[in-house]
N, C-alpha and C positions, 0 to 999 in steps of 0.2 A: 955456137949452138950446142945444146946438150940434149941427148935423147935417152930417156930412162926407158929401159926395155926389159923384158923377161925372155931369156933364151927359150926357143921353141914356141913362142906365142905367134900365131899366124897374123894377128893384127900388127904386132911389132915388125914382123917380117915384111909386111906391105910398106910400112914407113921406111924401113931400111932399104928396101928395093928402090923406092923413089929417091932416097938420098944418093944411092949408087947411080941411078939413071941420070940424075942431075949433076953427077960428079962432085958431090959436096962432102964426101967422106973425110977429107982432110980438114974440113971446117967444123966437124961434129965430134964432140966428146960423147962416147957411148958408155952409159953406166947401167950395168945389169943389176936389177933389183932382186931381193929375195922373194921366193914364192909366197910365203905367208904375209898377208896384208899388214898384220900387226908389227912386222919387222921393217916396214917402209917409212920410218920416221922422217928421213931426209926428204922424201917425196911429199909427205904430208905437210911438211913445213913450206915447201915451194908452192904447192897447189892450194894450201889453206884447208886441206881436209881430204879430198879424194886422192886415193892412192892407186888408181887404175893405170894401166899401161896400154899403149905407149903414151909417154908424156914428152912433149918437146918444149924446151925453154929456148926461145929465139932471142938473141941479143943483137941480131942484125936489124931489128926494127928500131923505130925512134925510141921506144921504151921497151923494157923487157916484156916479152909476150909469152904466155904459158898456155899451151893447148894440152889438156889432160884427157886421157882415156877415149880418144876419138881419132882413129887412124885416117878416116876420110877428111877430117878437118886439118890434120897435119899435112896430108898429101896436098890438099887444096892450097894451104898456106905456102908450102914449099914451091909449088908450081907458080903461084902468084908472085912470089918474091924472087925466085931464082931461075925460072925457065928462060932458056937462051933464045 
């Protein structure tokens, strides 16, 4: 999995806290994105346009699953897929 995040973003912090709670940190690559939206070309390529954070790219699903700019949806996805 890959989590695109912005340091200091409270929504990103919520997603990271859930990753830590589920003990998934060793399974996640964390990529800090630049603050200016126009400098988030890699993220725009992945999401097809939106460059909001946090964005989770989950390869643990049957097919690659992208959840962009929605910490609640990311948390729900992580709980559904990885809660012990």
